[in-house]
Each structure stands twice: as structure tokens, then as C-alpha cells.
C-alpha positions as CSV (number, residue, x, y, z in Angstrom):
1,M,20.6,27.0,36.5
2,S,18.4,27.3,39.6
3,F,19.6,28.6,42.9
4,A,19.4,25.1,44.5
5,K,21.4,23.5,41.8
6,R,24.0,26.3,41.9
7,L,24.2,25.9,45.7
8,L,24.6,22.1,45.4
9,A,27.2,22.4,42.6
10,G,29.1,25.0,44.6
11,T,29.0,22.8,47.8
12,I,30.3,19.8,45.9
13,L,33.1,21.8,44.3
14,V,34.1,23.2,47.7
15,L,34.0,19.8,49.3
16,L,36.1,18.2,46.5
17,V,38.7,20.9,46.7
18,T,38.7,20.6,50.5
19,V,39.0,16.8,50.3
20,G,41.8,17.0,47.7
21,V,43.7,19.5,49.9
22,L,43.2,17.4,53.0
23,V,44.4,14.2,51.3
24,V,47.5,15.9,49.9
25,L,48.3,17.6,53.2
26,A,47.5,14.5,55.3
27,E,49.8,12.4,53.0
28,R,52.6,14.9,53.3
29,S,52.2,15.4,57.0
30,L,51.9,11.7,57.7
31,R,54.9,10.8,55.5
32,G,57.0,13.5,57.0
33,D,56.2,12.4,60.6
34,L,56.9,8.7,59.7
35,E,60.1,9.5,58.0
36,R,61.3,11.7,60.9
37,D,60.4,8.9,63.4
38,L,62.2,6.4,61.1
39,V,65.3,8.7,61.0
40,T,65.3,8.9,64.8
41,A,65.1,5.1,65.1
42,L,67.7,4.5,62.5
43,S,70.0,7.0,64.2
44,Q,69.7,5.2,67.5
45,Q,70.3,1.8,65.8
46,A,73.3,3.3,64.0
47,G,74.7,4.4,67.3
48,L,74.2,0.8,68.7
49,V,76.0,-0.6,65.6
50,R,78.8,1.8,66.0
51,E,79.2,0.7,69.7
52,A,79.0,-3.0,68.8
53,L,81.4,-2.8,65.9
54,P,84.2,-5.4,66.2
55,A,87.7,-4.1,66.5
56,D,88.9,-6.5,63.8
57,S,87.9,-4.8,60.5
58,L,88.0,-8.2,58.7
59,Q,84.9,-9.1,60.7
60,W,82.9,-6.0,59.6
61,P,81.3,-7.5,56.5
62,E,80.0,-10.6,58.4
63,F,79.0,-8.3,61.3
64,A,77.1,-6.0,58.9
65,R,75.4,-8.9,57.1
66,R,74.4,-10.7,60.3
67,L,73.2,-7.7,62.2
68,G,71.4,-6.2,59.2
69,A,69.5,-9.4,58.7
70,A,68.5,-9.5,62.3
71,G,67.3,-5.9,62.3
72,Q,65.9,-5.9,58.8
73,V,68.0,-2.9,57.9
74,R,70.9,-2.3,55.6
75,I,74.2,-1.5,57.3
76,T,77.0,0.1,55.4
77,L,80.4,0.9,56.9
78,I,82.3,3.6,55.0
79,E,85.8,4.9,55.5
80,R,86.5,8.6,55.6
81,S,87.7,8.4,52.1
82,G,84.3,7.2,51.0
83,R,85.3,3.7,50.3
84,V,82.7,1.1,51.4
85,R,84.2,-1.4,53.9
86,A,81.1,-3.5,54.6
87,D,77.5,-3.6,53.3
88,T,74.7,-5.9,54.3
89,D,73.6,-6.4,50.7
90,V,77.0,-6.5,49.0
91,P,79.2,-9.7,49.2
92,P,82.8,-9.0,50.5
93,A,84.2,-9.9,47.1
94,E,82.3,-7.2,45.4
95,L,83.0,-4.4,47.8
96,P,86.0,-3.1,45.8
97,S,83.7,-2.5,42.8
98,V,81.2,-0.4,44.8
99,E,81.5,3.3,43.9
100,N,82.9,5.8,46.3
101,H,80.2,7.2,48.7
102,A,81.9,10.3,49.8
103,E,79.6,12.5,47.7
104,R,76.4,10.9,49.0
105,P,74.5,13.6,51.0
106,E,74.0,11.7,54.2
107,V,77.7,10.5,54.1
108,A,79.0,14.0,53.4
109,A,76.9,15.2,56.4
110,A,78.3,12.4,58.7
111,L,81.9,13.1,57.5
112,S,81.4,16.7,58.6
113,G,80.4,15.5,62.1
114,R,76.6,15.6,61.8
115,T,73.9,13.0,61.4
116,G,72.9,12.9,57.8
117,S,69.7,11.5,56.2
118,A,68.5,11.2,52.6
119,T,65.8,9.4,50.6
120,R,66.5,8.0,47.2
121,R,66.2,4.9,45.0
122,S,69.0,2.4,45.6
123,A,70.5,1.0,42.4
124,T,71.8,-1.9,44.4
125,V,68.5,-3.1,45.9
126,G,66.2,-1.5,43.3
127,S,63.8,0.3,45.7
128,D,63.4,3.6,47.6
129,L,65.5,3.7,50.8
130,L,65.8,6.0,53.7
131,Y,69.5,6.5,54.5
132,V,70.8,7.7,57.9
133,A,74.5,8.2,58.5
134,I,76.4,9.0,61.7
135,P,80.1,9.6,62.2
136,G,82.1,6.8,63.9
137,G,83.5,3.4,63.2
138,P,85.8,3.4,60.2
139,G,84.5,6.8,59.4
140,V,80.7,6.6,58.8
141,V,78.1,4.1,60.0
142,R,75.1,4.3,57.7
143,L,71.8,2.4,58.1
144,A,69.1,2.2,55.4
145,M,65.6,0.9,55.5
146,P,63.1,0.5,52.6
147,L,60.2,3.0,52.6
148,D,57.7,0.3,51.6
149,D,56.2,0.2,55.1
150,V,56.0,4.0,55.2
151,D,54.2,3.9,51.8
152,S,51.9,1.2,53.0
153,V,51.0,3.2,56.1
154,V,50.5,6.4,54.0
155,R,48.2,4.5,51.5
156,R,46.1,3.1,54.3
157,A,45.8,6.5,55.9
158,Q,44.9,8.0,52.5
159,R,42.2,5.4,52.0
160,S,40.8,6.3,55.4
161,V,40.9,10.0,54.6
162,V,39.3,9.5,51.2
163,L,36.6,7.3,52.7
164,A,35.9,9.9,55.4
165,A,36.0,12.7,52.8
166,L,33.5,10.8,50.6
167,L,31.2,10.3,53.5
168,A,31.6,14.0,54.4
169,L,31.0,14.9,50.7
170,L,27.8,12.8,50.7
171,L,26.5,14.4,53.9
172,G,27.5,17.8,52.7
173,C,25.6,17.3,49.4
174,L,22.5,16.2,51.3
175,L,22.7,19.2,53.6
176,A,23.4,21.5,50.7
177,W,20.4,20.1,48.8
178,A,18.2,20.5,51.8
179,A,19.5,24.0,52.5
180,G,19.1,24.9,48.8
181,R,15.5,23.7,48.7
182,S,14.7,25.6,51.9
183,I,16.2,28.8,50.5
184,A,15.1,28.2,46.9
185,R,11.4,27.6,47.8
186,P,10.8,31.0,49.2
187,L,12.9,32.6,46.4
188,T,10.8,30.7,43.8
189,E,7.6,31.8,45.6
190,T,8.9,35.4,45.7
191,A,9.6,35.3,42.0
192,E,6.1,34.0,41.3
193,A,4.7,36.8,43.5
194,A,6.8,39.3,41.4
195,R,5.4,37.8,38.2
196,A,1.8,38.1,39.6
197,I,2.5,41.7,40.3
198,A,3.7,42.3,36.8
199,A,0.6,40.5,35.4
200,G,-1.8,42.5,37.6
201,R,-2.8,39.5,39.7
202,E,-3.0,39.3,43.5
203,P,0.4,38.0,44.7
204,R,1.1,35.5,47.5
205,F,4.1,36.4,49.6
206,P,6.0,33.5,51.3
207,H,7.4,33.4,54.8
208,S,10.8,31.5,55.0
209,G,12.1,32.3,58.4
210,I,15.4,33.4,56.7
211,A,16.1,37.0,57.7
212,D,17.5,38.1,54.4
213,V,14.8,36.4,52.3
214,D,12.1,37.8,54.6
215,A,13.6,41.2,54.3
216,M,13.4,40.9,50.5
217,V,9.8,39.7,50.7
218,A,8.9,42.6,52.9
219,A,10.5,45.0,50.4
220,L,8.6,43.4,47.6
221,R,5.3,43.6,49.6
222,G,6.0,47.3,50.2
223,M,6.7,47.8,46.5
224,H,3.5,46.1,45.6
225,E,1.4,48.3,47.9
226,E,3.1,51.4,46.6
227,L,2.6,50.3,43.0
228,D,-1.1,49.5,43.8
229,A,-1.5,53.0,45.2
230,R,0.2,54.7,42.3
231,F,-1.6,52.6,39.7
232,E,-4.9,53.4,41.4
233,A,-4.1,57.1,41.3
234,L,-3.0,56.7,37.7
235,R,-6.2,54.9,36.8
236,R,-8.3,57.5,38.6
237,R,-6.4,60.3,36.8
238,Q,-6.8,58.5,33.5
239,A,-10.5,58.0,34.0
240,E,-10.9,61.7,34.9
241,S,-8.9,62.7,31.9
242,E,-11.0,60.4,29.7
243,A,-14.2,61.7,31.1
244,L,-13.0,65.2,30.6
245,V,-12.0,64.6,27.0
246,N,-15.3,62.7,26.3
247,A,-17.3,65.5,27.8
248,M,-15.6,68.2,25.7
249,V,-17.7,69.8,23.0
250,E,-14.5,70.1,21.0
251,G,-13.4,67.1,19.0
252,V,-10.1,65.7,20.2
253,L,-7.9,63.2,18.3
254,A,-4.5,61.8,19.4
255,S,-2.2,59.7,17.4
256,D,1.1,57.8,17.8
257,P,4.2,58.8,15.8
258,S,3.1,56.7,12.9
259,G,-0.2,58.5,12.7
260,R,-2.4,55.7,14.1
261,V,-5.3,57.3,16.0
262,I,-5.2,56.1,19.6
263,T,-7.8,58.5,21.1
264,A,-10.9,60.0,19.6
265,N,-13.7,61.5,21.8
266,P,-17.4,61.3,20.8
267,A,-17.4,65.0,19.6
268,A,-14.6,64.2,17.1
269,R,-16.3,61.1,15.8
270,R,-19.5,63.1,15.4
271,L,-17.8,65.9,13.5
272,L,-16.0,63.4,11.2
273,G,-19.0,61.1,10.8
274,Y,-17.7,58.0,12.4
275,A,-19.8,55.7,14.6
276,P,-18.4,54.8,18.1
277,D,-17.6,51.2,17.0
278,R,-16.1,52.2,13.6
279,P,-12.3,52.2,13.4
280,L,-10.7,55.4,12.4
281,P,-8.1,55.5,9.6
282,E,-4.6,56.9,10.1
283,L,-4.5,60.6,10.8
284,Q,-2.7,61.3,7.4
285,V,-5.8,60.0,5.5
286,L,-8.5,60.9,7.9
287,F,-9.1,64.4,6.5
288,H,-10.0,65.0,2.9
289,Q,-9.3,68.8,2.9
290,K,-5.9,69.8,1.7
291,V,-5.5,72.4,4.5
292,A,-6.2,69.8,7.2
293,R,-3.9,67.2,5.6
294,E,-1.0,69.7,5.3
295,A,-1.5,70.7,9.0
296,V,-1.5,67.0,10.1
297,A,1.7,66.3,8.1
298,A,3.4,69.4,9.7
299,T,2.3,68.3,13.2
300,L,3.7,64.9,12.8
301,R,7.0,66.6,11.9
302,A,6.9,68.2,15.4
303,E,5.4,71.5,14.2
304,T,2.7,73.4,16.1
305,I,-0.3,74.4,14.0
306,P,-2.3,77.4,15.1
307,D,-6.0,77.8,14.6
308,R,-7.1,77.3,11.0
309,E,-10.7,77.2,9.7
310,V,-11.6,74.1,7.6
311,E,-14.8,72.7,6.1
312,L,-15.8,69.2,7.2
313,D,-18.9,67.9,5.5
314,G,-20.6,71.3,5.4
315,R,-19.6,72.3,8.9
316,T,-17.1,75.0,9.7
317,C,-14.5,73.9,12.2
318,L,-11.5,75.5,13.8
319,F,-8.5,73.2,13.4
320,S,-5.5,73.3,15.7
321,A,-2.8,70.7,16.3
322,R,0.4,70.3,18.3
323,P,3.0,67.5,18.6
324,L,3.1,65.2,21.6
325,P,6.4,65.0,23.6
326,G,6.9,61.3,22.8
327,G,6.0,61.6,19.2
328,G,2.6,61.7,17.5
329,A,0.1,64.6,17.5
330,V,-3.0,65.8,19.2
331,V,-5.7,67.6,17.0
332,V,-8.5,69.7,18.4
333,L,-11.6,70.5,16.3
334,H,-13.9,73.3,17.4
335,D,-17.2,73.3,15.7
336,L,-17.9,76.9,14.6
337,T,-21.1,76.1,12.6
338,D,-23.5,77.3,15.2
339,L,-21.4,80.3,16.0
340,R,-21.3,81.3,12.4
341,R,-25.1,80.7,12.2
342,L,-25.6,82.9,15.2
343,E,-23.4,85.6,13.8
344,T,-25.5,85.4,10.6
345,I,-28.7,85.6,12.7
346,R,-27.3,88.5,14.6
347,R,-26.4,90.4,11.5
348,D,-29.8,89.6,10.0
349,F,-31.5,90.6,13.2
350,V,-29.6,94.0,13.3
351,A,-30.4,94.5,9.7
352,N,-34.1,93.6,10.1
353,V,-34.6,95.7,13.3
354,S,-32.9,98.6,11.6
355,H,-35.1,98.1,8.6
356,E,-38.3,97.7,10.7
357,L,-37.5,100.9,12.7
358,K,-36.5,102.9,9.7
359,T,-40.0,103.2,8.2
360,P,-41.8,104.5,11.3
361,L,-38.8,106.7,12.2
362,T,-38.8,108.1,8.7
363,S,-42.5,108.8,9.0
364,I,-42.2,110.4,12.4
365,S,-39.3,112.5,11.3
366,G,-40.9,113.6,8.1
367,Y,-44.3,114.6,9.7
368,A,-42.5,116.3,12.6
369,E,-40.4,118.4,10.3
370,T,-43.5,119.3,8.3
371,L,-45.3,120.4,11.5
372,L,-42.3,122.5,12.6
373,G,-41.6,124.1,9.2
374,D,-44.9,124.6,7.4
375,H,-47.4,125.3,10.2
376,P,-50.4,123.5,8.6
377,D,-54.0,124.0,9.6
378,E,-55.4,122.3,12.6
379,A,-57.0,119.3,10.7
380,T,-53.8,118.6,8.8
381,S,-51.7,119.0,12.0
382,R,-54.1,116.5,13.8
383,R,-53.8,114.0,10.9
384,F,-50.0,114.4,11.0
385,L,-49.9,113.9,14.8
386,E,-52.1,110.8,14.5
387,T,-49.6,109.4,12.0
388,I,-46.7,110.2,14.3
389,L,-48.5,108.5,17.2
390,Q,-49.4,105.5,15.1
391,N,-45.7,105.0,14.1
392,A,-44.5,105.6,17.6
393,R,-46.9,102.8,18.8
394,R,-45.7,100.6,16.0
395,M,-42.1,101.1,17.3
396,Q,-43.2,100.5,20.8
397,S,-45.0,97.3,19.8
398,L,-41.8,96.2,18.0
399,V,-39.7,96.9,21.0
400,D,-42.2,95.2,23.4
401,D,-42.4,92.1,21.2
402,Q,-38.6,91.9,20.9
403,L,-38.2,92.2,24.7
404,D,-40.8,89.5,25.3
405,L,-39.1,87.2,22.8
406,S,-35.7,87.8,24.3
407,R,-37.0,87.2,27.8
408,I,-38.6,83.9,26.7
409,E,-35.5,82.7,24.8
410,A,-33.2,83.6,27.7
411,G,-35.2,81.3,30.0
412,H,-36.2,84.2,32.3
413,W,-39.9,83.4,31.8
414,R,-41.5,80.2,33.0
415,P,-45.2,79.3,32.4
416,A,-47.5,79.0,35.4
417,P,-50.1,76.6,34.0
418,R,-53.5,76.2,35.5
419,E,-56.8,74.8,34.1
420,I,-58.9,77.2,32.1
421,Q,-62.0,76.8,30.0
422,T,-61.1,76.5,26.3
423,E,-64.1,78.2,24.6
424,A,-64.1,81.2,27.0
425,A,-60.3,81.7,26.4
426,L,-60.8,81.5,22.6
427,R,-63.7,84.0,22.6
428,D,-62.2,86.5,25.1
429,A,-58.9,86.8,23.1
430,W,-60.9,87.5,20.0
431,A,-63.1,90.1,21.6
432,A,-60.1,92.0,23.0
433,G,-58.6,92.3,19.5
434,A,-61.8,92.9,17.7
435,Q,-62.5,96.1,19.6
436,A,-59.2,97.6,18.3
437,S,-59.6,96.3,14.7
438,R,-61.1,98.6,12.1
439,V,-62.0,95.7,9.8
440,Q,-64.9,93.3,10.8
441,H,-64.7,89.5,10.1
442,A,-67.0,86.6,10.7
443,F,-65.7,84.6,13.7
444,S,-66.6,81.2,15.0
445,V,-65.4,78.9,17.8
446,S,-65.7,75.1,17.9
447,V,-64.5,73.0,20.9
448,A,-64.7,69.2,20.5
449,H,-65.6,66.8,23.3
450,G,-62.5,66.2,25.5
451,A,-61.0,69.6,24.8
452,E,-63.2,71.7,27.1
453,A,-60.3,72.6,29.4
454,L,-56.7,73.5,28.8
455,H,-53.8,73.3,31.3
456,V,-51.8,76.3,30.3
457,D,-50.5,79.7,31.4
458,P,-53.6,82.0,30.9
459,D,-51.5,85.1,30.0
460,A,-49.3,83.1,27.6
461,L,-52.4,81.6,25.8
462,R,-53.9,85.0,25.6
463,Q,-50.8,86.4,23.9
464,V,-50.6,83.3,21.6
465,L,-54.2,83.7,20.5
466,A,-53.8,87.5,20.1
467,N,-50.9,87.1,17.7
468,L,-52.7,84.4,15.7
469,Y,-55.9,86.4,15.5
470,D,-53.9,89.5,14.5
471,N,-52.2,87.6,11.7
472,A,-55.5,86.1,10.5
473,R,-57.2,89.5,10.4
474,R,-54.2,91.0,8.5
475,Y,-54.4,88.5,5.7
476,T,-58.2,88.1,5.6
477,P,-60.2,90.6,3.6
478,A,-63.1,92.4,5.3
479,G,-66.1,90.2,5.9
480,G,-64.0,87.1,5.6
481,R,-64.3,84.1,7.9
482,I,-61.9,83.3,10.8
483,S,-62.4,80.3,13.0
484,A,-60.8,78.9,16.2
485,T,-61.1,75.2,17.0
486,A,-59.9,72.9,19.9
487,A,-59.8,69.1,19.7
488,P,-58.1,66.2,21.5
489,D,-54.9,65.1,19.7
490,G,-53.1,62.1,21.2
491,S,-52.0,62.9,24.8
492,G,-52.8,66.6,24.4
493,I,-55.1,69.2,22.9
494,R,-54.7,71.0,19.5
495,V,-55.8,74.6,19.3
496,S,-56.1,75.8,15.7
497,V,-56.8,79.2,14.1
498,R,-57.9,79.2,10.5
499,D,-58.3,82.1,8.1
500,H,-59.6,82.2,4.6
501,G,-57.2,84.8,3.3
502,S,-54.5,84.8,0.6
503,G,-52.6,81.8,2.0
504,I,-48.8,81.2,2.1
505,G,-46.7,79.4,-0.5
506,S,-45.3,76.0,0.5
507,E,-41.7,77.3,0.2
508,H,-42.3,79.8,2.9
509,L,-44.0,77.6,5.5
510,P,-40.8,76.2,7.1
511,R,-39.6,79.8,7.9
512,I,-42.7,81.7,8.9
513,F,-41.9,81.2,12.6
514,E,-38.5,83.0,12.3
515,R,-38.1,86.5,13.4
516,F,-39.0,89.2,10.9
517,Y,-39.7,86.6,8.2
518,R,-42.6,87.6,5.9
519,A,-44.0,85.7,3.0
520,D,-45.3,89.1,1.6
521,P,-43.0,91.8,3.2
522,S,-44.6,94.8,1.5
523,R,-48.1,93.9,2.5
524,S,-47.1,93.0,6.1
525,R,-45.3,96.3,6.7
526,A,-48.1,98.2,5.1
527,E,-50.6,96.6,7.6
528,G,-48.3,97.3,10.6
529,G,-47.0,93.9,11.5
530,T,-43.7,93.6,13.5
531,G,-42.7,90.3,12.0
532,L,-42.2,88.8,15.5
533,G,-45.7,87.5,16.3
534,L,-45.3,83.9,15.1
535,A,-41.8,83.7,16.6
536,I,-43.4,84.6,20.0
537,V,-46.2,82.1,19.4
538,K,-43.6,79.3,18.7
539,H,-41.5,80.0,21.9
540,L,-44.6,80.3,24.2
541,V,-46.0,77.0,23.0
542,E,-42.7,75.2,23.2
543,A,-42.2,76.6,26.7
544,H,-45.3,74.5,27.7
545,G,-43.7,71.4,26.2
546,G,-45.9,71.7,23.1
547,R,-45.3,72.3,19.4
548,V,-46.6,74.6,16.6
549,W,-46.9,74.1,12.9
550,A,-48.7,75.7,9.9
551,E,-50.8,74.4,6.9
552,S,-51.6,76.7,4.0
553,T,-52.8,76.8,0.4
554,L,-52.4,79.8,-1.8
555,G,-55.7,81.6,-2.3
556,E,-57.6,79.4,0.2
557,G,-56.1,80.5,3.6
558,T,-53.8,79.4,6.4
559,T,-54.2,77.3,9.5
560,I,-51.9,77.6,12.5
561,H,-51.9,74.6,14.9
562,C,-50.8,74.8,18.5
563,W,-50.5,71.5,20.4
564,F,-50.5,71.6,24.3
565,R,-50.0,68.7,26.6
566,G,-53.0,67.4,28.4
567,H,-53.7,68.0,32.1
568,P,-51.1,66.0,34.2
569,G,-52.5,63.2,36.3
570,P,-51.5,62.4,39.9
571,G,-48.5,60.4,38.8
572,D,-47.3,63.2,36.5
573,A,-47.7,65.7,39.2
574,A,-45.6,63.7,41.5
575,R,-42.9,63.5,38.9
């Protein structure tokens, strides 16, 4: 039931109870006042009857009948013994048969010297009478009057009170209805504002002019502002947390107590092979590995799972999980694949460096021990010393190449490109290496139209060409042909160095740019290579934004291609 209806029903109930109480109290009060007035009047009339009573007792019946008819009252004369001597409504002949009145209350009071009164139904006249008795005459003079007039007056008064009460009830209901609407309207609007707050809409707060209701509205408005501030802080914190989780390189999964995944960051989807729009199955069936499934089941039983290594589609991941306070679990997947690969590379690197250094160190140590112990002739000593120097230079070259490669990979070196003439750069780099080479080769340069100039770091290009020429000489027999070409290729220029040596098998081509990788290890080491030349070439070219690749056929030779971006235009320079 609405507030207005409750107020109207309550008002009607209060008014009905009030009207009922008023009617009862008014009836009783009015009846009492009328009866008291009537008792007073009858007492006075009884006194007059007592004074006018004839001395001859035989005249009393006639006196009582005549005077009672004139005054419209019933007059009864009673002896002290209680015997009725005269009565207005009783013929004289029947008086002996009237019962003794000594026990009547009003008569008993009069016999004791007081004025007595009583109201009861008369068996003689068959109606309610008011009796008033006073001492005197033969003993008691009693007057009685019907209460019909009193009842009539009381009924009229009751009708008037009821009519007034009905009018008051009507007016009260109208006022209660108006008051209920005036109070219920702002309450209804306040309730609507509260529902709008709960639904996330902008509320409209009423103004009623009622102090209590306005205080409640003010409190609701304050609550709305506080909730807005807290929700905004919560949304901001949630957005920050979501951004943080999405930016993590570790995969993060969160589930509810039933195992349904409610959060999965991009890293987790990438590790598990699920597209961003593809729904994830429950956590219990998401992993196929037994170790991971057992860990998930234990976590959903509120157990914390420390780091465990698991294999996920060929990738090594560190799996850890812990239960959430309200039930459910959070799983973190840390991809260790690259770390394991780097560890493998590091081990291979240490092994390769150790192996590369072992040969020259062994030679240096052996020849030095021979010189110290055997004291050979001058020619032999010189030959031994030249071998020691050659191996020391080989070690120095290995260290220098490794330092250069480490500096480039660490980002401590940046190219400083400028425009240089392509043909001159190709010939100058060959000439610098040809002077130190003990084997002569036929060399040719070809620069196509549009490739006359390169925008590169001159020192870097010189080092790239020196390594490519050195490799070409090492695998090309004496008198063989080596060529360097430059030609436009798309938006850049492709520089190629081709030899006509032994060539490289197709299974080795994808790896020849790795450190220390050799298609023919024994031959390379015998000819003094460090195994880092092509790795340096690859990093120097890529530092210019270019790329490098190889083409080779066994027995026919090898071609190494280096692609460099073209000279930037005005717009590119601005960018």
C-alpha cells in the first residue's frame, strides 16, 4: 500500500474512532445532564405536591390522579410501611393489590430522610420511568416521569453529532488525501531518484518544502555524490589494473569458484593460442598437460601452487597459481622459451669461444715452450715466432670482432649515414683487403643506373664489404673470380658480393649469419676465420634498416645480398 493510501486509511480510522468516542461520550453526558435536570425538577414538584397534599387521606387518590394528569407526571403516595396509598395510574380499587414499595431504591432513600432517585422500567405503565422520592406526606411522596422525551432529545443530539462527525470525516479525508499526495509525491520522486542511482542514470532530486523530506533528499544527494566519487575512483583503479595486467608480458588468468575464466590478458591468450574474440573454456579443461591440470585443481581447492615448468605447444612456461579470497583462482604463466634459448646461446657461445681460442692458444703455448726448451736455430725460431704472432693476431681479431658485435647488439652503436659513391666504396674496400691477401683473385665491379650513390655509414659499409670479401677469398681458389654489384631494388639499393667457390648447402643457408656457425668448420678454422664475420654483416645492415640474405649452389659459388634503404627525401628527413 502506498504512503498516501496508508495516510488516508489511518486518518479515516482515527476519525471513525474519534467520532464513535464523541457520540458515546456526548450521549452519556447529555443523558446524564438531562436526567439530573429532570431529577431536580421532579424533586421541586414533589415538594409542591407534599405541600398541597389534602389532610383527608381519602382524597389522596383523586388528588394524585388530578394533579398528575395536569403535570403529566405520575404521583405515588406511599406509607412508611411501603404500602401505596395513592397512584396516578392505579385506580383506588386496585391499590390493595399493588406490591409493597419499601424495597424500591428511591423509596428506601426517602424513608431514610434523603431524596432518592432511580431509573427503571415500570411494569404498571410498560415504559422506562425516572423516579424521584422525597420524605413527607403519608411517608414518601414519589413522582415519576417517562424518559421518552429524554431519549428523543438524546437521539436528536446524536443525529446532530453524527452528521457533524460525518462532515468532519469527509473534510478530514479530503485534507488527508491532499496532505498524503503532497508528502507522497516527493517521496515517490525520491524513490525514483534512488532507482536511477542504482541503475547508473542521472537522478532528479525533488524539492517538497517539507523539512524532513528535504533532509532525506539532501542526504540522498550527498550519498549520490559520494557514490559517484567512489565509483569513479573504482573505475579508474580498475582501468589502471586492467591496463597493468594487459601490459604484462606474463600471461594472467583469473577464474570464479566454478572455474569459469573471467579475466585473460593478451599474453595469456597468445601463450594458449586463443584469439581475443574467442571464448576460453573452463580452467579445469583449458590446459592439456597433466601437471597444469593437477595444479589448477589444487588451486581451486584453495591451495597455493609454487612455480612449476610446463610445456605449452612447444613453449616452456613457468606456471604458478594461488586461490582468490572470495573463491576461484589466479594463474600466472611466465614464458621461459626465450630465456631458455638465450641460455642455450650463452652456453654455445662460451663453448664456441673456448673452442676458437683453444687452437691459437695451443699453438702459441706449444711454440713458446719449444723456443724456451729446445733453443732452435735462428730460422726456426723466426718461423715459430711468426706462427705465435699469427695466432695472437687471430685471437685479437676474434676478440675485436666479438666486441664489435656485442657493441652493435647492445645498441651502443648507431650508424651516421651520409651519401657516398657506390663504385668507389666497393673498389676501395677490395683494395684494402687485397694488399694483405696472399692469394690473388680476379675482381670486378658493376654498378647499375640508379645505384651510383649509397646513403650509409661509410665505416660500417667498409666493414661489411671487408667481411664479405674476406669470406669470398677464403672459399674461392686462387685465380677464381669475385664480383661486387650494386643495383636498384624497390625503394632501396641491393649490394651483392658473389664468389665462384665451393658454395654452401641449402640446409646451412638459414644459419650462416649466426655466430661461429660454419658450413665447413675444419676448412674455415684452417684458413683463419673467426666465425663472426657474417653475424657482424647482418647486424650492421639491419642497423641501417636494411636486410641481408644469401644464395648459394654447391660447386658453383655463393652470393651475399645486402639491401639498404634509398636516400631519404625532404619528407622523410622531416619525419
